[in-house]
N, C-alpha and C positions, 0 to 999 in steps of 0.2 A: 317285741322282744323275741329273740330266737329261742326255739324250744331247747336247743342244746345248752344255752346259758341257764335256763330254768333247771334242766336236768343236772348240770354240774353243781349248782348250788344245793339241790336236793341231795345229791350224793354226799356232799360235805356235811350237811345237817344230819343226814341219816347216820353217817359214820360217827359223828360226835355223840349222837343220842343212842346208838346201838348198845353200848354197855348197860344202859338203863332199861331199854324197851325191847331189845332183841328184834325179832322179825316184824314186830308191830311198826317199826320205822318205815315200812313200805307205805303206810298211810301218808307219809310226807310226800311221796311221789304223786299220790292221788290229788292232794291239795296243791302241790307245786307245779305239776306238769299236766296231769289229765284234765284239769278244769278247763283247759283250752278247747275241750270238746264243744264248748258253747259257740266257738267261732264256726265250727262245722255245722252246728244246728242252725245258726243264723244264716250261713251260706245256703243250706238246703231251703230254708224258709224264703230267702230272698230270690234265689235263682232256680229253685226246683230241680237242682242237680245233686247227685249223690256221690260223685267221684271225689274221693278224699285227696287224691294227688292234685286235681284241678283246684280244689278248695285251698290246699296249702299254698299252691302257686299264687292264687288270687290274693290270699291274705298276706303272703310274704313279699310279693313283687308288685302286683297290680295296684293294691291300695297305696303303696309307696309312690307309684307313678302319678296317681291322681290326687296326691297330697291328702289322702284319707277322706276325701269328700263323700265317697259312697258309704263309709262306716261312721261318719261323724253323727253322733246322736243315736246310733244303733244300740239296742239292748243286747248285751251278752249276759245271760242269766247267772253266770257264776262270777262275774266281774262287777259286782255292785255292793254298795254299803250294806244293804239289807241281808244279803247272803252272808257277808262277813259277820254281822251281828248274830245271825242265827247259828252259824257253826261255832262262833266264840262262846255263845251261851251253852251249847251242847258240850263244849270242851271241858266244862267244869264237872261234868257227870260221866264222861267217857274218855278213856285213853285213846282209842282210835280217833275220836273227834278232836281231841287235843293235838295229836300228831298231824291230822289233816289240816288243822288250823295253823300249825307251825309252817307247813308247806304252803298253805294259802297266803299267809302273811309274807313269806319270802317271795312268792309270785307277785303279789301286789306291790311289794317294795321294789322289785326289779322293774316292773311295768311303770311304776311312778318315776323312777330314775330315768328310764328310757323316754317317757313322755316329757319330763321336765327338761332334760338336757339334749335330747336328740331331735325329737319332732316338735317340741315346744308348745304342745297343746294336748288336751285329752282327745281321744279319737272316738270315744263311745260314752254312753250314758253311765255315770258313776252311781246313780241311784235309780232303783226301779220306780219309786214314787215320783221322782223328778221326771222320769221318762213318761210315766202315765199323764202327768199334768201337762207336759210339753206337747204330747200328742193331742190332748183335748183343747189346747189353746188355739184359737183361730189365728191364722196367718193374715197379716195386713198387706 
């Protein structure tokens, strides 16, 4: 999903919640847009390159060309069920965590729609535990 789409949805959510939370709504952008930093961390880990522009091109263009084969099963540390559960639990105790979770849920929802209707498959591990088990399972 394009970063711009995530940002637009976050702007709409932030505008709707601004009367209640004032500048704290900026946490929505952290959860809705900035969590994609995990793609950059994966890129660094995989290719040992630090160029953000090259990473963006790879994730936005090259993965599409190879039908997401390179990222299939990859772990993006902020795009998994366990991370969602963790921040959701924190959101009961903290306003910033709640607003972060609102942004995160919007991000996940947009990614889900994109995966379901555009590329028709998940492109990465949706669970950290599943990823660990899958890595330990011998291939035949």
